[in-house]
KOLBA-699213 format. One record per residue (C-alpha): residue number from 1; residue in one letter; y, z, x. Coordinates in steps of 0.5 Angstrom, whole numbers, plus 2048, in hexadecimal, padded with zeros to 3 digits. Layout:
<lummis>
LUMMI  pos  code    v    w    u
LUMMI  NUM     A    Y    Z    X
...
</lummis>
This chain:
<lummis>
LUMMI  pos  code    v    w    u
LUMMI    1     X  8DA  885  8E2
LUMMI    2     X  8D8  88C  8E1
LUMMI    3     X  8D9  892  8E5
LUMMI    4     X  8D5  898  8E3
LUMMI    5     X  8D9  89F  8E5
LUMMI    6     X  8D3  8A4  8E3
LUMMI    7     X  8CC  8A3  8E7
LUMMI    8     X  8C8  8A8  8EC
LUMMI    9     X  8C4  8A6  8F1
LUMMI   10     X  8C1  8AB  8F6
LUMMI   11     X  8BD  8AD  8FC
LUMMI   12     X  8B5  8AD  8FB
LUMMI   13     X  8B3  8B3  8F9
LUMMI   14     X  8AB  8B4  8F9
LUMMI   15     X  8AC  8BA  8F4
LUMMI   16     X  8B0  8B7  8EF
LUMMI   17     X  8AC  8B5  8E8
LUMMI   18     X  8A9  8AE  8E7
LUMMI   19     X  8AE  8AD  8E1
LUMMI   20     X  8B4  8AD  8E7
LUMMI   21     X  8B1  8A8  8EB
LUMMI   22     X  8B6  8A3  8E9
LUMMI   23     X  8BB  8A7  8ED
LUMMI   24     X  8B8  8A6  8F3
LUMMI   25     X  8B7  89E  8F3
LUMMI   26     X  8BC  89B  8F6
LUMMI   27     X  8B9  894  8F6
LUMMI   28     X  8B7  895  8EF
LUMMI   29     X  8BE  897  8ED
LUMMI   30     X  8C1  891  8F0
LUMMI   31     X  8BC  88C  8EC
LUMMI   32     X  8BE  890  8E5
LUMMI   33     X  8C6  88F  8E7
LUMMI   34     X  8C5  888  8E8
LUMMI   35     X  8C1  887  8E2
LUMMI   36     X  8C6  88B  8DE
LUMMI   37     X  8CC  886  8E0
LUMMI   38     X  8CF  88C  8E4
LUMMI   39     X  8D3  88A  8EA
LUMMI   40     X  8D5  891  8ED
LUMMI   41     X  8D2  898  8EC
LUMMI   42     X  8D6  89E  8EE
LUMMI   43     X  8D1  8A4  8F0
LUMMI   44     X  8D2  8AB  8F0
LUMMI   45     X  8CF  8B1  8F3
LUMMI   46     X  8D0  8B6  8ED
LUMMI   47     X  8CF  8BD  8EF
LUMMI   48     X  8CB  8C2  8EA
LUMMI   49     X  8CB  8C9  8EA
LUMMI   50     X  8CA  8CD  8F0
LUMMI   51     X  8C2  8CF  8F1
LUMMI   52     X  8C3  8D3  8F8
LUMMI   53     X  8BD  8CF  8FA
LUMMI   54     X  8C0  8CB  8FF
LUMMI   55     X  8C7  8CA  903
LUMMI   56     X  8CB  8C6  8FE
LUMMI   57     X  8D0  8C3  903
LUMMI   58     X  8CA  8C1  907
LUMMI   59     X  8C7  8BE  901
LUMMI   60     X  8CD  8BA  8FF
LUMMI   61     X  8CE  8B8  906
LUMMI   62     X  8C7  8B5  906
LUMMI   63     X  8C9  8B1  8FF
LUMMI   64     X  8CF  8AF  902
LUMMI   65     X  8CC  8AC  908
LUMMI   66     X  8C7  8A8  903
LUMMI   67     X  8CC  8A6  8FF
LUMMI   68     X  8D0  8A3  905
LUMMI   69     X  8CA  8A0  907
LUMMI   70     X  8CA  89C  901
LUMMI   71     X  8D1  89A  901
LUMMI   72     X  8D0  897  908
LUMMI   73     X  8CA  893  906
LUMMI   74     X  8CC  891  8FF
LUMMI   75     X  8D4  892  8FF
LUMMI   76     X  8D5  88C  8FA
LUMMI   77     X  8D1  88F  8F5
LUMMI   78     X  8D1  897  8F6
LUMMI   79     X  8D7  89C  8F7
LUMMI   80     X  8D6  8A4  8F6
LUMMI   81     X  8DA  8AA  8F5
LUMMI   82     X  8D9  8B0  8F9
LUMMI   83     X  8D7  8B7  8F6
LUMMI   84     X  8DC  8BC  8F7
LUMMI   85     X  8DB  8C4  8F6
LUMMI   86     X  8E2  8C5  8F4
LUMMI   87     X  8E2  8CC  8F4
LUMMI   88     X  8DF  8CD  8FB
LUMMI   89     X  8E5  8CA  8FF
LUMMI   90     X  8E5  8C9  906
LUMMI   91     X  8DF  8C6  909
LUMMI   92     X  8DE  8C2  902
LUMMI   93     X  8E5  8BF  902
LUMMI   94     X  8E3  8BD  909
LUMMI   95     X  8DD  8B9  907
LUMMI   96     X  8E1  8B6  901
LUMMI   97     X  8E6  8B4  906
LUMMI   98     X  8E1  8B1  90B
LUMMI   99     X  8DD  8AD  905
LUMMI  100     X  8E4  8AA  903
LUMMI  101     X  8E5  8A8  90A
LUMMI  102     X  8DE  8A5  90A
LUMMI  103     X  8E0  8A0  904
LUMMI  104     X  8DE  8A4  8FE
LUMMI  105     X  8E1  8A2  8F8
LUMMI  106     X  8E3  8A9  8F6
LUMMI  107     X  8E1  8B0  8F5
LUMMI  108     X  8DC  8B3  8EF
LUMMI  109     X  8DF  8BA  8EC
LUMMI  110     X  8DA  8BE  8E8
LUMMI  111     X  8DD  8C0  8E2
LUMMI  112     X  8DB  8C8  8E3
LUMMI  113     X  8D7  8CC  8E8
LUMMI  114     X  8D4  8D3  8E6
LUMMI  115     X  8D9  8D3  8E0
LUMMI  116     X  8DF  8D2  8E4
LUMMI  117     X  8E3  8CB  8E2
LUMMI  118     X  8E8  8C7  8E5
LUMMI  119     X  8EE  8CA  8E3
LUMMI  120     X  8ED  8D0  8E7
LUMMI  121     X  8F1  8D1  8ED
LUMMI  122     X  8EC  8D0  8F2
LUMMI  123     X  8EB  8C9  8F0
LUMMI  124     X  8F2  8C7  8F2
LUMMI  125     X  8F1  8C5  8F9
LUMMI  126     X  8EC  8C0  8F7
LUMMI  127     X  8F1  8BD  8F2
LUMMI  128     X  8F6  8BD  8F7
LUMMI  129     X  8F1  8B9  8FC
LUMMI  130     X  8F0  8B4  8F7
LUMMI  131     X  8F7  8B3  8F5
LUMMI  132     X  8F9  8B3  8FD
LUMMI  133     X  8F4  8AD  8FE
LUMMI  134     X  8F5  8AA  8F7
LUMMI  135     X  8EE  8AB  8F6
LUMMI  136     X  8EA  8A9  8EF
LUMMI  137     X  8E7  8AF  8EC
LUMMI  138     X  8E0  8AE  8E8
LUMMI  139     X  8DF  8B4  8E4
LUMMI  140     X  8D8  8B6  8E3
LUMMI  141     X  8D5  8BC  8DF
LUMMI  142     X  8D1  8C0  8E4
LUMMI  143     X  8CD  8C4  8DF
LUMMI  144     X  8CD  8C6  8D7
LUMMI  145     X  8D1  8CC  8D5
LUMMI  146     X  8CB  8CE  8D1
LUMMI  147     X  8C4  8D0  8D3
LUMMI  148     X  8BD  8CC  8D1
LUMMI  149     X  8BB  8D2  8CD
LUMMI  150     X  8C1  8D1  8C8
LUMMI  151     X  8C0  8C9  8C9
LUMMI  152     X  8B9  8CA  8C7
LUMMI  153     X  8B7  8C5  8CC
LUMMI  154     X  8B9  8C3  8D3
LUMMI  155     X  8BB  8BC  8D1
LUMMI  156     X  8C0  8BE  8CC
LUMMI  157     X  8C3  8C3  8D1
LUMMI  158     X  8C4  8BD  8D6
LUMMI  159     X  8C6  8B7  8D1
LUMMI  160     X  8CA  8BB  8CC
LUMMI  161     X  8CC  8C1  8D0
LUMMI  162     X  8CF  8BE  8D6
LUMMI  163     X  8D4  8B9  8D2
LUMMI  164     X  8D6  8C0  8CE
LUMMI  165     X  8D8  8C3  8D5
LUMMI  166     X  8DC  8BD  8D6
LUMMI  167     X  8E0  8BE  8D0
LUMMI  168     X  8E1  8C5  8D2
LUMMI  169     X  8E3  8C3  8D9
LUMMI  170     X  8E8  8BE  8D6
LUMMI  171     X  8EB  8C3  8D1
LUMMI  172     X  8ED  8C8  8D6
LUMMI  173     X  8F0  8C2  8DB
LUMMI  174     X  8F4  8C0  8D5
LUMMI  175     X  8F6  8C7  8D3
LUMMI  176     X  8F8  8C9  8DA
LUMMI  177     X  8FB  8C2  8DB
LUMMI  178     X  8F8  8C2  8E2
LUMMI  179     X  8F8  8BA  8E3
LUMMI  180     X  8FF  8BA  8E3
LUMMI  181     X  900  8BE  8E9
LUMMI  182     X  8FC  8B8  8ED
LUMMI  183     X  8FF  8B1  8EA
LUMMI  184     X  8FB  8AD  8EF
LUMMI  185     X  8F5  8AF  8EC
LUMMI  186     X  8F1  8AB  8E7
LUMMI  187     X  8EB  8AE  8E4
LUMMI  188     X  8E5  8AA  8E1
LUMMI  189     X  8E1  8AE  8DD
LUMMI  190     X  8DA  8AE  8DB
LUMMI  191     X  8D6  8AD  8D5
LUMMI  192     X  8DC  8AA  8D1
LUMMI  193     X  8E0  8B1  8D2
LUMMI  194     X  8DB  8B5  8CF
LUMMI  195     X  8DD  8B9  8C9
LUMMI  196     X  8E4  8B8  8CA
LUMMI  197     X  8E6  8B2  8C7
LUMMI  198     X  8E4  8B4  8C0
LUMMI  199     X  8E7  8BB  8C1
LUMMI  200     X  8EE  8BA  8C4
LUMMI  201     X  8F1  8BB  8BD
LUMMI  202     X  8EE  8C2  8BD
LUMMI  203     X  8F0  8C3  8C4
LUMMI  204     X  8F7  8C2  8C2
LUMMI  205     X  8F6  8C7  8BD
LUMMI  206     X  8F4  8CC  8C3
LUMMI  207     X  8FA  8CA  8C7
LUMMI  208     X  8FF  8CC  8C1
LUMMI  209     X  8FB  8D3  8C1
LUMMI  210     X  8FD  8D4  8C8
LUMMI  211     X  904  8D2  8C7
LUMMI  212     X  904  8D7  8C1
LUMMI  213     X  901  8DC  8C6
LUMMI  214     X  906  8DB  8CC
LUMMI  215     X  90C  8DC  8C7
LUMMI  216     X  909  8E2  8C5
LUMMI  217     X  909  8E5  8CC
LUMMI  218     X  910  8E2  8CD
LUMMI  219     X  912  8E6  8C7
LUMMI  220     X  90F  8EC  8C9
LUMMI  221     X  911  8EC  8D0
LUMMI  222     X  90A  8E9  8D3
LUMMI  223     X  907  8EB  8DA
LUMMI  224     X  90C  8EB  8DF
LUMMI  225     X  912  8EA  8DB
LUMMI  226     X  919  8EC  8DC
LUMMI  227     X  91B  8F4  8DC
LUMMI  228     X  91B  8F7  8D5
LUMMI  229     X  917  8F1  8D2
LUMMI  230     X  911  8F5  8D0
LUMMI  231     X  90C  8F3  8D6
LUMMI  232     X  90A  8F9  8DB
LUMMI  233     X  90D  8FA  8E2
LUMMI  234     X  909  8F5  8E6
LUMMI  235     X  907  8F1  8E1
LUMMI  236     X  901  8F1  8DC
LUMMI  237     X  900  8F1  8D5
LUMMI  238     X  906  8F3  8D1
LUMMI  239     X  904  8F9  8CC
LUMMI  240     X  903  8F6  8C5
LUMMI  241     X  901  8EF  8C7
LUMMI  242     X  8F9  8EE  8C4
LUMMI  243     X  8F5  8ED  8CA
LUMMI  244     X  8F3  8E6  8C8
LUMMI  245     X  8FA  8E4  8C9
LUMMI  246     X  8F9  8E6  8D1
LUMMI  247     X  8F5  8E1  8D6
LUMMI  248     X  8EF  8E5  8D8
LUMMI  249     X  8ED  8E5  8DF
LUMMI  250     X  8EA  8DE  8E1
LUMMI  251     X  8ED  8DC  8DA
LUMMI  252     X  8F0  8D5  8D9
LUMMI  253     X  8F8  8D5  8DA
LUMMI  254     X  8FA  8CF  8D5
LUMMI  255     X  901  8CC  8D7
LUMMI  256     X  904  8CD  8D0
LUMMI  257     X  90A  8C8  8D2
LUMMI  258     X  90B  8C1  8D1
LUMMI  259     X  906  8BC  8CE
LUMMI  260     X  900  8BE  8CA
LUMMI  261     X  8F9  8BD  8CD
LUMMI  262     X  8F8  8B6  8C9
LUMMI  263     X  8FE  8B4  8CD
LUMMI  264     X  8FC  8B6  8D4
LUMMI  265     X  8F6  8B1  8D4
LUMMI  266     X  8FA  8AC  8D8
LUMMI  267     X  8F6  8AD  8DF
LUMMI  268     X  8EF  8AC  8DB
LUMMI  269     X  8EA  8A7  8DB
LUMMI  270     X  8E4  8A7  8D7
LUMMI  271     X  8DD  8A4  8D8
LUMMI  272     X  8D8  8A1  8D3
LUMMI  273     X  8D2  8A5  8D4
LUMMI  274     X  8D2  8A8  8CD
LUMMI  275     X  8CD  8A3  8CA
LUMMI  276     X  8D0  8A3  8C3
LUMMI  277     X  8D6  89E  8C1
LUMMI  278     X  8D9  8A4  8BD
LUMMI  279     X  8DA  8A8  8C3
LUMMI  280     X  8DC  8A2  8C7
LUMMI  281     X  8E1  8A0  8C2
LUMMI  282     X  8E4  8A7  8C2
LUMMI  283     X  8E5  8A7  8C9
LUMMI  284     X  8E9  8A0  8C9
LUMMI  285     X  8ED  8A3  8C3
LUMMI  286     X  8EF  8A9  8C8
LUMMI  287     X  8F0  8A6  8CE
LUMMI  288     X  8F1  89E  8CC
LUMMI  289     X  8ED  898  8CE
LUMMI  290     X  8F1  898  8D5
LUMMI  291     X  8EE  89F  8D7
LUMMI  292     X  8E6  89D  8D6
LUMMI  293     X  8E1  89B  8DB
LUMMI  294     X  8DA  899  8DA
LUMMI  295     X  8D5  89F  8DC
LUMMI  296     X  8CE  89F  8DB
LUMMI  297     X  8CB  8A5  8DE
LUMMI  298     X  8C5  8A1  8E0
LUMMI  299     X  8C1  8A4  8E4
LUMMI  300     X  8BF  8A9  8E2
LUMMI  301     X  8C1  8A7  8DA
LUMMI  302     X  8BC  8A2  8D7
LUMMI  303     X  8B8  89C  8DB
LUMMI  304     X  8BE  898  8DB
LUMMI  305     X  8C5  897  8DB
LUMMI  306     X  8C5  892  8D6
LUMMI  307     X  8C5  896  8CF
LUMMI  308     X  8CC  898  8D1
LUMMI  309     X  8CE  891  8D2
LUMMI  310     X  8CB  88F  8CC
LUMMI  311     X  8CE  894  8C8
LUMMI  312     X  8D5  892  8CA
LUMMI  313     X  8D4  88B  8C9
LUMMI  314     X  8D2  88D  8C2
LUMMI  315     X  8D8  891  8C1
LUMMI  316     X  8DE  88E  8BD
LUMMI  317     X  8E2  88D  8C3
LUMMI  318     X  8E7  887  8C5
LUMMI  319     X  8E4  883  8CB
LUMMI  320     X  8EA  885  8CF
LUMMI  321     X  8E9  88C  8CD
LUMMI  322     X  8E1  88C  8CF
LUMMI  323     X  8E3  888  8D6
LUMMI  324     X  8E8  88E  8D7
LUMMI  325     X  8E2  893  8D6
LUMMI  326     X  8DD  88F  8DA
LUMMI  327     X  8E2  88E  8E0
LUMMI  328     X  8E9  88D  8E0
LUMMI  329     X  8EB  895  8DF
LUMMI  330     X  8E6  896  8E5
LUMMI  331     X  8E9  891  8E9
LUMMI  332     X  8F0  894  8E8
LUMMI  333     X  8ED  89B  8EA
LUMMI  334     X  8E9  899  8F0
LUMMI  335     X  8EF  894  8F3
</lummis>
């Protein structure tokens, strides 16, 4: 048995390029799913950066209606995560609740939108909803943090840039210790966690830097400190503290108490959609075999989910470890 946590199907789009045809071919996907030995697939509607071309919420509702229809028709083989603009609040959270009531497996959060990340204050209502509903959250990159001009090619921008954005998002979440405020949220991260598993040691080093900054602010009577502590009336940076040691507007507010970032990963699960044994091994080493799930990213990636299945079959894993990745951990998450 196998459960694929990472795939996409969408409503027919006559303007889409031909290479995306598999994204709209439901019957073809079900055939490839069965041929690969995948029993159940969790589809996700993943938001991209807003273009202003249409009403995003109306578009999301249409995609959710499409996915809901697939769940009704093929509920034994297909489930879905509903896409949510976590920065928009209000109507988007109502749509998220409606999707969960309709039987969606969870919610799909973007890693960022227009340069804002999930540690931002305006996302906390979405986290609170997921926590209240004990909903799974699938974290999927919405965009690349660098433009095509820097990448040199659109494919490189998408395939390398998006996992890089996942790394930035997870780094900020771990530094801010955001998930600890929502203990009933379990987050499944696309693309084996992006760059984060390979760079957690460097992230711990950044965290130690934040601790040193906090100590310097406290020593000099930081913003809003006690009378006589060196901070100006009403708060603001104290004199003598370098600007780099005080958070800028919209900047990251790191939590400098408690565990290091590498120990704040207990609510994270990582998928296998990175297509390389070394990156999958790094993900396993970070979260443990019991928090890994199968993810193929097909469609749109490749012509079949088989290559990811074959890669896992070839890796040096015990039979029980491979079974946990293919289905055991997913069954526990979905129960």
